[in-house]
N, C-alpha and C positions, 0 to 999 in steps of 0.2 A: 594559642599559637603556633607551641612544639607539634601537640595532636593533629592541629589542621596541616601542618608541614608534612607530617606523617603519612596521612592518609593520601596527601595529593600524592605522596613519591609512592604509594603504594600500590594508587591505582595508575602512576605513571608506568611502573614495575608489571601490572598485569595486560599494559599492551604490549608492549616489546617484547619480542622474540624469544624464548627462553630454552633451557635443556633439551625439552622434549622435543623442540622441532630438528636441531640439531641431527638427535637419535631418528627421526624417521628419514632423514635425509640418506641414514646408512642402511635402511632397509633394504631396499633393491633399487641400487644406482640405476641398473642396466636396464632395465624397463622403463627408468624415470628420464634417462637421455635419450629414448627410442620415443617416448612420448614427446618429449620437447622437441624432438627432430621436425616431428609428424605436425605437432600444433606448429612450428615455425612456416614449414612450409604451407599449408591452411593459412597463416594469418596476414604471411607476407602480402597475396595481392588484397586482404580487407583491408589492411593499413595502406597499402597505395589509394585506395578505391574509394576510404573513408576519407583518406586527406585530402583528394583532387576534391570532395563532395565537399568539404567541410570548409574550402576555398582559400586555404592555407598552402597548399599544395601537396605532395605526395612525400618531399620530405618532413612535412612538420606530421603525419600519420606514422612514418617510418621511426621519427624521434617520440612521438608517443608510445610506439609495441617497445621501442627497445627501452628508455628513461621507467616509463614507469609500470613496464611490466617486470621490468627487474624489482625498483622498489615494491611494487604490491606484492610481489611475491614472498618476499621477507618479512613484510612487515604485515602482511592482511592475514586475517581471520581464517581464511580456508587452507585447507592444504594440497586442494584440489584446484584453486579460482587460476583464469589466464585474464589477464587484464590488459585492455590498450583504446586504442579509437574503435568507437561502435557505432554504429546505424544511429539508433537512437540518439545517442551527442548529438552527432550531425545535423538531426534533424532542427538541434536547437540552438546550435551554432551560427546556422547558414544565415539567419534574421540577424544576427549580434554582428558577424562578416559584416552585411550590408550596412548595417547603420554607424557603428565604432570603429569596424577597420581590421585589420591584423593586432596593432597593439590595444587594441579594446577587448579581443578573445584571450590575449595570452595574460592580461591583467586579469579577467575576471574567473582563468582557470585558479590564477596562484589566488585571487579573493574565495571561489568556491574551495580550493584544497584548505587551509584556513578554517573554513566553517564545517569540515566534513571533521579534522580532528577535533574542534570544537563539541560539534555533536558526540563523537566516543568520549570525551571528556566528562559530558553530560548521562552518557549511557543510555543515548538516545536509540540503540542496533535494536531493542528488543521491540519497538511498535510498530517494525514491519513485518508480525505477524497480524496486524488488525487491517492490513489493507485486504479487499474481498477480493476473490478469485474472479470476479465478474471483471471488477477494473484491471485486475492485472492482464485478462484474454483481452481486453478491449484495449488497452494498451500495447500489448504486443502486436494487434492487428493492424492498428492503424500507424503503429513506426511501419512495418512491414510493407503497407500503402507507399509511404512518405518515401520511406528509401526505395523502393520499385518507380515511381515516378520522380525522384529526383534523380537518377539515370537517365530518364529519359533523351536529354539534350546530348549527352555522349551516345549513349545508343543510337540516336536519329544523323550522329555529326556535325551539328549545329554547333556554334558559339552559342553559350549558357544566355538566355535573355534574362533581362534586369528583372529585379522583383524578388521578394524575399516570402510570398508563398507561393508553395508548390502545386497549386492548382493552377496558377496563373500563367506561372514558367512556364508549366509543363505545355498548355496551350496553345504560349507564344513559340515555344520548339517545334510546335506540330506545325503548325502555319508557317515556321522560318522552312520547316523540309520538306511543306508543298511548294514553296518557291524555287526552292534548288534541293534536287532530292539526292545524297548520301547513301547508297543501297549498299556501299563497301563498308562502309560502317556497322549498318544496321545487318547484314550478313554473320562480320563477326562477332557482333553482340548474340544475335540470337545460336549461333554455333557455340560458343563457348558456356551458354546459359543449358543450350538442350545437352552440351558435354557431360556437361556438372548434375542434371538432374536426372538423366538416363542412369549417367555411370555410378550416380552413389542406390541406386536401385539393385544395381547391378553386382558392384565388389563396393560396399558401405568402405573399406577398410582403405581404398586407394585415394590419395586426394586429387579429385579429378579437378578439381581448380587449379591448379598447377598447373597442372599436364594442358588443358586447354589455353592457358595461357601464355606457353610457350610456345605449342601449336601455332596458335595465332599470330604471335611477335615472329617467330621464323615463317609462318605466309608471308604477314605483314613485307619483312626486309627481302623473301627471295622473291617476292613478284614485283614487288618496287610496287605496294598501292600505297602513292603518298592523300589519296582520301582516309585512310587510317592515322590520323594525327596520334602520334605519340605523348609521353609523359613530360618529356625535354628532359633536360639536366639537372643534375642531383649532385648535392655536393659529395664528395668521400669522405664520410666522415661528420661526427653529431660536431656544432656550433658548439664555439667554447661557450662556458653556462655565464648570461648576464640579466640583469636587472634593466636596461635599455630602456625597454619597454614602457617602466612603469609611470605613471604620470598622476602621482597624487593627488591633484586637482579634479583627477576625473574620476575618482573611487567612488563616490556618491553617486555619478550616473550613472555608475555598473553595479549599483549594491544588485538593484532587482536583477538581472540578468545574471549575477553570480549566486544570489539564492534559487533562480530557476534550475543553473546546472547543477548546484551544490545536493537541490533535491531530487534530482534524477539522476547523479551520478550512485546515492545514498540508493537511492530505489531502485536500480538496475542490478549493482553492486550484490544486495543484500539476494534479490530475487535470484539470479546468477546461481551463490553461493548456493542457494538454497536446492537450488534445480542439483547443483553439484551432489548435496547429500544424499536427496533422493532418489539419484544414481549409483548409490552404493550401499555397502554393508559396514557402520562402524563409527564413518565420517560425519563430526559436526562442526558448523563454524562458529567462530567467536563474533557477533556482529556487530558489536564493540571494538574490536580488533582490527574488521574488516574494514570498517569508517575511517581507523585510524592507520590503516594501510592506505585503504586510497584517500588519505587528504594528505599523507608524504608526498606520493606520486604525482598529486595532481598541483602543488606546489614547485616539484623538480621539474616537470615535464614543462611548464611556458617558461624554465630559464634556458631552453634548449631548442625553445622554437617550436613544443609540443602543444597539440589541441589534449582540453580536460579529456581522461580519461575514462572510464567504467570495467565495472567486470561485465568480460564478453560472455554470453550464455553460447554461442555456438562454440568458441576455441574451447569454452571448460570445456562443454560435452565432448568434441574430438579428444580433449587430453584426459578424460574419465575414461572413454569407450577404446583409449590405446594401454588401456595399465597402468597409469599413474598413480601413485602412492606417495608421492610428498610433495614437498617445493619443488623440489629439483628438476621435474619439468617446467615448470614455468619460468624460473631461471634458465632452465637450458633453450628456452622458447626465446627469449630474450636475447640470450649471449649468439645463436645463430644469426638473429637478424642485425645483431649490431657487427657480426663478422660479415653477411651482404650490406650492409650500409657501405663498409669500409675497402670489401674487396669487390664486390659488383656492381657499382653504381650506373656505371656508364652503360651494362648490360639491362641493366634494371629501368634507365632510362629510356629504352625505347618500345618498353610495352605500350601498344597502340590505347587511350582515351577509351575504345568501346570494348574492347575486350575485358577490361575493368567494371567498365558498365554491366555486361553479361554477366560476370562473376557476382555484381551487387544483386542482379535482378534474381538470380537464383537463389541467392540468399535470402534474398523478400520470399521469395514463394513457400522457399522450405521455411520459413518462418512460422507460417500458416499452420497451424494445426488443426485439420477437419474438424478429427473425431473429438479434441476438446472442444471446441466452437459450438457443434452440433449438440455436445452433452451439457455446453451451460445454455444454449437456448431452450434447449428444454426441460431444464431443471426447474423454471420458475417464473412465469413473466417477469419478475421482476428484475431477475439474472438477465434476462434476455436484453431488458430496457435498458439494465446498466452495461452492457458489452456495450447493444450495438453505439448508444450515446457518447459512451466512454472512445470509443474509435472514431466517432463522428467529428468528436472536437478534438480528437488529436488531428485529425487530416486538415480542419477548416479551420482549426486554432494553433495552441503547439502542446506539447505534450503535460508542462505543466499544467496549466490550465486541465487538462483533460484532464489528467489524475484529482486533481481538487474537485471539480465537476463530477468526476465519480463517484469519491468520495461522500460528499457533500448529499446526492442521488441518493447512495447507497445508505448512508445515516438517515437520512427522511424517512428511507419505505423500513429501516430495520426500525425507527421507532414509530412507524405505522404500524409493524406488525406487534412491535408490544404492547401500543396502545391499548390495541384489539381483545388482547390477550385479562385487562382491567374488564373483573364483572360483578354485577353489584345484587345479588338474588337475594330475591325473600326466601326465607326459611320457616319451618313450621316449630314454634316452641316446643322446648319439652313438656311434657306432660309433670314429672317429677313426682311431688306426692299429694296434687291437685285431685279434685275430684273431675266426673268429667263434662257435671254441669261448671267448676270453677273455672275448670280451662280452656271451654267454650266461650264462656267471657271475659277470660284474658284475652282470647285472639280476637277476640269482637275488639278490645281498646290497645292491644299492645302488639307492632308489628315491627320483626328481624329482619336487617338484613346482612348478607354476610356479604364481604369484598373481599373479592381475590384479586390477586395479580399487583402489579405496581400501580402505583397512585402518584401520577406523576404532571407534569407540565402537557405532556403530549394528549394524557387521557381522563386529565382534569375538569375541564370543561361538560365531556358527556355523562359525567359521573355526578358534576352539579345537577344535572336540567333531570337526571333518573329520577335522586335522589331528593330534589324539591317538590317533584310532582308526584311523591307520598298520596296517598287516599287520606280523606280526615280520621285519622286517630288520636288516641288519649298521648300516648309512649311511641317511639321509634326505638333500636337497639339496632348501632351499629357495631356486628363482631370481628373484630380488626385482626384477629391473630393470624391471619393468612394474607395482610398484605406484605409482599413482597421488599418492594420500594416505595420509601417518600421523599417527594423533595420541596420545598418552598410553595412552590406551587399549589401543588397536592395540599399542603398544608392550611393553605390562607385560600381554597377552595371548601374543604372541609370546614373551615370555621365559619366562613359563609353561608354554607348549605344548613351548620347548625340553629345560624342567629336568624333565617329566612323560614325553619322550622318552627324555630320560638318565637317568631311575632304570631305566629296563626297558631300558636297557642300549644305549641306540642312539644314534649318532652323530650331530649334526645340523653339516651345511654350509651357509653364505648365500654365497650369489652375486649378483654385480649390483645391490650394497646403491648408489640413490642419496645424495650428496653430502647434498643436501636434508634427509635423511631421518638421519643419524647422530644430530645432536645430540638429536632426540626417543629414537630409540634407547637412548644413553648418559646422557641423564637418568634411565633409570629401569635401569639397567642392565646392558640387554640385549645392548650394543653388545659390552661386555665379556666376557660368558658368550658371544656367538659368534664372537671374537679369540684367545679360549683356544684354547691347543695350535695358533693355525694352523686357525680355522676358520671363516673368513669370507675368499671369493677375491674377487676384479674380477671374474675371468669364469667360464662354467660347466664349459669346460673343465676349468680352472685347480682345480675344487672338484673336478670327477673324477677328476680326477688325485691329489686327495689325497685320496679316498676308498676310492680303489685304493692309496695305498701303509697309511692306517690297515688293509685288511683283509690289505695281506700282513704286517704288523707282528701282527697277530693269527693267521697263520698260515692264513686263510683263502684265501688266493691266493700261488702259487710266486711267488720273487721272479723280475724278467722279465728274461730275456737282451740284453746290452747287441752292438747293432747294429753291424754293419760297413761300410765302404765298399767291401768286394766282393761282386758280386752273389751270389747263391747260395753263398755260402760257409758251409763248417760252420763252428756256434758253437761252442767251447769250456769248460767249465766255469768256465774261469777268465775268462772273457769277462765273465761276470753284472755286474750292474750293480748298485752301491750302494742299499736302499732310499733314497728321498729322505723327510728328516725334515720 
């Protein structure tokens, strides 16, 4: 009992901030403060836009950026990660809002946070490395398409149509625009997007998103563009934390959406942290601690009316590129957004929704790495298939189903590739000390096969067909020293093959069975079958001698003459050896 408590406490302390984190904060505070300011400027329009897109409003996006951004910065596993509302999470939240409403989304976020903390306690963060690159690329491409399509209603200046499928909503928005065109909104959205895309190529260090949004807001106010619908009133400050949204009776129905949100939060956060590691030298995140930090952030955000949060790849990349060295930069980003919430809410409320749509359209376009997609598509046909399938599933279904489909197809294709590695090759018998005539006689009645590769369920059927089609011989020797792995299916198929050959009157001998494979062979009765009458041998030469003894007993081969120590001596009939049993 005491040792269990001690282990649990040690595990908890591993997930909490340590002295090294405080030391990092003092390393270069000036660079971190500047990086945090830059990230906050970039994050402001994104937080507003993703809050609006989620259906909970701009204030929910700001609350998430402030609360979740601060907690994830303190408790997360990456020194450079910046967290908040993201487009990927918005894609998942839209149908949840439509089905369960605002309170349902807040409850789902809270439940997802608890699940993330549990995943951290179970040390599940390490499994992120098993997600194949084509799944990640297809996932990202699908997200970019969905984010872009989600902005069509605001970019066209039409009310968001009913529906939870982005393709349906987009089509209905276009139909509405055709009936009543709002070219003012279209012009603002396109202008903001163009300024961001062109500006990023011209001066990558300048946050053109905030520049474009400010310019669009000024133009809309000065020109009195009534068609440019603004965000609307925002509260001057964060709401008092509350659990009034929680309905215990609804927890069961919200479990599946909560699992989806938790899975996405874990996947995107760990992916973003890995991207940050790849952009720096000497920085490595702790995946379990990152899950813990994201879990606490998602538990706290709903209390303030915020949406579920994840690590944000775009903001994290900006943080790294502007020279951040510690968590102070992400904390500064959250603090500056908090100041904006308290001091500049009236100004922020005047930003046109079309301008935010332009920001997110440009963000979606910049998410698509054409070079990476081209390289992945050219790698193998399997990689290209997985990429396209994951992207299409993201667009047509949802992100969690898309990742599951991508993982299942990747696993199936990987199993097929591994299964193709198993080979059953006929090998010539070692001549040893046999004469040429005797060796030819042995080769006529004995055939040896070498099994190379994994003998498991995906390859077992083909192995059975190949082995049982062996020509008429007296003895089959299976050389098993190169069997890399074996499961119960492989062992059962081996047993079945031995029994089928036995019914044909063919003796099966095995050599080189690895110690690690004896248990699975023994569990299905295959080992006992091979051991019967001494049919299992340590080496192949021993198996060949056993096969020769069998042929002698069967009268196929004559018994060998005993050797003498005198060279070229004539052997008498009395000097014959007794056959070995």
